[in-house]
C-alpha positions as CSV (number, residue, x, y, z in Angstrom):
1,M,-3.1,-149.4,-30.8
2,D,-3.6,-148.6,-27.0
3,R,-6.6,-146.6,-26.6
4,K,-4.9,-143.9,-24.4
5,I,-2.6,-143.4,-27.5
6,R,-5.4,-142.8,-30.1
7,K,-7.2,-140.6,-28.1
8,L,-4.0,-138.5,-27.7
9,L,-3.4,-138.6,-31.4
10,A,-7.1,-137.6,-31.9
11,L,-6.7,-134.6,-29.7
12,M,-3.6,-133.5,-31.4
13,A,-5.3,-133.9,-34.9
14,F,-8.0,-131.7,-33.2
15,M,-5.9,-129.0,-31.8
16,L,-3.5,-128.7,-35.1
17,P,-5.5,-126.4,-37.2
18,S,-5.5,-123.8,-33.9
19,L,-1.5,-124.1,-33.4
20,V,-0.6,-123.8,-37.0
21,S,-2.5,-120.5,-37.0
22,A,-1.1,-119.4,-33.7
23,Q,1.7,-116.8,-34.1
24,W,4.0,-115.4,-31.7
25,R,5.1,-111.7,-31.0
26,I,7.3,-109.5,-28.9
27,G,7.4,-106.0,-28.3
28,V,8.4,-102.8,-26.5
29,N,6.2,-100.5,-25.0
30,G,6.3,-96.7,-23.2
31,G,4.1,-94.1,-22.1
32,A,2.7,-92.1,-18.9
33,D,0.6,-92.8,-16.0
34,L,-1.6,-91.0,-13.7
35,N,-1.9,-92.5,-10.3
36,H,-4.4,-91.8,-7.8
37,F,-3.9,-92.7,-4.1
38,I,-6.7,-93.9,-2.6
39,I,-6.6,-93.8,1.7
40,D,-9.0,-93.2,4.6
41,K,-7.4,-90.3,6.4
42,H,-9.3,-90.8,9.7
43,Y,-8.2,-88.0,12.0
44,Q,-5.8,-86.6,9.3
45,S,-8.7,-84.6,7.9
46,D,-6.3,-81.7,7.2
47,Y,-4.0,-83.6,4.9
48,K,-4.4,-83.8,0.8
49,F,-3.4,-86.4,-1.6
50,D,-3.3,-85.3,-5.4
51,D,-2.5,-87.5,-8.2
52,R,0.6,-87.2,-10.0
53,W,2.0,-88.4,-13.4
54,G,4.6,-90.7,-14.0
55,L,6.6,-93.0,-16.4
56,T,5.9,-96.7,-17.8
57,V,8.2,-98.9,-19.9
58,G,8.2,-102.4,-20.7
59,V,8.7,-105.5,-22.8
60,M,5.9,-107.6,-23.6
61,G,5.3,-111.0,-25.6
62,Q,2.1,-112.5,-26.6
63,Y,0.8,-116.0,-28.0
64,D,-2.2,-115.7,-30.7
65,V,-3.9,-118.5,-30.1
66,Y,-6.6,-117.4,-32.6
67,D,-7.0,-114.5,-35.0
68,W,-9.1,-112.7,-32.2
69,L,-7.6,-114.2,-28.7
70,G,-3.9,-113.9,-27.7
71,I,-2.3,-114.3,-24.4
72,R,-0.1,-111.3,-23.5
73,A,2.6,-111.1,-20.5
74,E,4.9,-108.1,-20.1
75,L,7.4,-107.0,-17.5
76,D,7.0,-103.1,-16.7
77,W,8.5,-100.6,-14.9
78,T,6.2,-98.7,-13.6
79,Q,5.8,-95.4,-11.5
80,K,3.2,-94.9,-9.0
81,N,3.6,-91.2,-7.6
82,Y,1.4,-89.0,-5.5
83,R,1.7,-85.7,-3.8
84,Q,0.9,-84.8,0.0
85,T,0.4,-81.4,1.2
86,R,-0.9,-79.8,4.3
87,E,-2.2,-76.3,4.8
88,V,-3.5,-76.2,8.5
89,Y,-1.0,-75.7,11.2
90,T,1.5,-76.2,9.1
91,S,2.5,-75.6,5.4
92,M,4.0,-78.6,3.9
93,S,4.1,-80.5,0.5
94,Y,5.9,-84.0,-0.2
95,R,6.0,-85.2,-4.0
96,Y,6.4,-88.6,-3.9
97,V,8.0,-91.0,-6.6
98,N,7.2,-94.7,-6.2
99,N,8.9,-97.2,-8.7
100,Y,7.5,-100.8,-9.2
101,L,8.2,-103.8,-11.3
102,Q,4.9,-105.2,-12.7
103,L,4.0,-108.6,-14.3
104,P,0.7,-108.3,-16.0
105,V,-0.6,-111.4,-17.8
106,M,-4.0,-110.7,-19.8
107,A,-6.3,-112.1,-22.3
108,S,-6.2,-109.9,-25.4
109,F,-9.0,-110.0,-27.6
110,S,-8.9,-108.2,-30.9
111,F,-11.6,-107.4,-33.5
112,G,-11.7,-105.5,-36.6
113,G,-10.0,-105.7,-40.4
114,Q,-6.5,-106.8,-41.4
115,K,-4.9,-103.6,-41.2
116,I,-6.7,-101.6,-38.2
117,R,-8.1,-103.5,-35.5
118,G,-9.6,-103.0,-31.8
119,L,-8.3,-104.6,-28.9
120,C,-9.5,-105.3,-25.4
121,N,-7.1,-106.6,-22.7
122,T,-7.9,-108.1,-19.1
123,G,-6.3,-109.8,-16.6
124,I,-4.6,-109.9,-13.3
125,Y,-1.1,-108.4,-12.5
126,G,1.8,-109.0,-9.9
127,G,4.2,-106.5,-8.6
128,Y,7.1,-105.4,-6.5
129,W,8.0,-101.8,-5.0
130,L,11.1,-101.3,-5.7
131,N,12.4,-98.0,-3.9
132,S,10.7,-94.4,-2.9
133,K,12.1,-90.8,-3.1
134,R,10.4,-87.7,-2.0
135,E,11.2,-84.0,-2.5
136,G,9.4,-80.9,-1.3
137,F,9.6,-78.6,1.7
138,D,7.8,-78.3,5.1
139,N,7.2,-75.1,7.0
140,N,7.2,-74.7,10.8
141,S,4.8,-72.2,11.4
142,F,6.3,-71.9,15.0
143,T,9.8,-71.4,14.0
144,Q,8.9,-69.8,10.6
145,K,11.8,-72.0,9.1
146,T,11.3,-73.9,5.7
147,H,12.9,-77.0,5.3
148,T,13.3,-78.3,1.8
149,F,14.7,-82.1,0.8
150,N,15.5,-84.3,-1.7
151,E,16.0,-87.7,-0.5
152,R,15.4,-91.3,-0.9
153,V,12.6,-93.2,1.4
154,E,13.9,-96.3,3.3
155,L,11.0,-98.9,3.2
156,N,10.4,-100.8,6.2
157,S,9.3,-104.4,6.0
158,K,7.2,-103.8,9.2
159,Y,5.1,-100.9,7.5
160,D,5.5,-101.1,4.1
161,Q,4.2,-103.7,1.9
162,R,6.3,-104.0,-1.2
163,L,4.1,-107.1,-3.0
164,D,1.4,-105.7,-5.2
165,F,-1.3,-107.7,-6.8
166,G,-4.2,-106.4,-8.6
167,L,-6.4,-106.3,-11.6
168,V,-5.8,-104.6,-15.1
169,V,-8.0,-103.8,-17.7
170,G,-7.6,-102.0,-21.4
171,G,-8.5,-101.1,-24.6
172,G,-7.1,-99.4,-27.4
173,I,-6.3,-99.9,-31.4
174,E,-3.5,-101.5,-33.4
175,W,-2.1,-100.9,-37.0
176,R,-0.5,-103.8,-38.6
177,F,1.5,-101.6,-40.9
178,A,3.8,-104.2,-42.5
179,K,4.2,-108.1,-42.9
180,H,5.9,-108.8,-39.3
181,W,5.4,-105.1,-37.6
182,A,2.6,-103.7,-35.8
183,A,2.0,-100.6,-33.5
184,Q,-0.5,-100.4,-30.8
185,A,-2.0,-97.5,-28.9
186,E,-3.8,-98.5,-25.4
187,L,-5.2,-96.7,-22.4
188,R,-5.1,-99.0,-19.7
189,Y,-6.1,-99.2,-16.0
190,Y,-4.6,-100.8,-13.1
191,Y,-6.2,-101.4,-9.5
192,S,-4.1,-102.7,-6.6
193,C,-5.9,-105.1,-4.6
194,V,-3.0,-104.9,-1.9
195,S,-2.6,-101.8,0.6
196,T,0.9,-100.3,0.2
197,Q,0.7,-100.2,4.4
198,K,0.6,-103.3,6.4
199,D,-1.9,-103.6,9.5
200,Y,0.4,-103.2,12.1
201,Q,-1.9,-100.7,14.0
202,I,-5.0,-101.1,16.1
203,K,-6.7,-98.8,13.7
204,S,-6.6,-100.4,10.1
205,D,-4.9,-97.7,7.7
206,P,-5.2,-99.2,4.0
207,R,-3.7,-97.5,1.1
208,Y,-4.1,-98.5,-2.4
209,N,-2.7,-97.3,-6.0
210,S,-5.2,-96.8,-8.8
211,T,-3.3,-96.2,-11.8
212,L,-4.4,-95.0,-15.4
213,A,-2.0,-95.5,-18.4
214,L,-1.5,-94.3,-21.6
215,Q,1.0,-96.3,-23.8
216,A,2.1,-97.2,-27.4
217,G,4.2,-100.3,-28.1
218,L,5.6,-101.8,-31.4
219,W,5.5,-105.5,-32.3
220,Y,7.2,-107.9,-34.2
221,C,5.1,-110.7,-35.4
222,F,7.0,-113.9,-36.2
């Protein structure tokens, strides 16, 4: 028998126990997230940026290589919202809603008993900024007129960076309540490594999202 074939068969025999013990699972998740908008305001010292809550929902799949290690991928719709206010010279309040499509890919570590287990997820994610809208008011101190609005924000390819990429880490607990069913609760953190604004100015003006999500999920385990 050819040496390469023998090596391949030996490798398959070595991996067989792992493949037999491996298990697929699929599920859905949902929850709330709190987004923190990181920005160097430069000369805009009178502007204030506040955290805002949003929603996150998605579908997920996981391949459990071992009892303690799985590879997880998700497709999530996530909001990364914030509020911009100003009270010097003029009074204004803009509440932004930013919708993203995200694909986290993570190593999922678990530990504990058969029914109740702890978990830790860590990895990277890619995303795309789907759309944005804002609502609020702007008061002109000179005319004493207040303008209210609820409108869609047109994203500009010259200024706005719609592609997103970053790091993700999370921890939580899993409850295996039936033979093929499991529920999870997790606190997860996303840190974007890509500015939402492109570097088109002489003076750089980077802006980043930092998002904390509290979510629950339901798994079907094959």
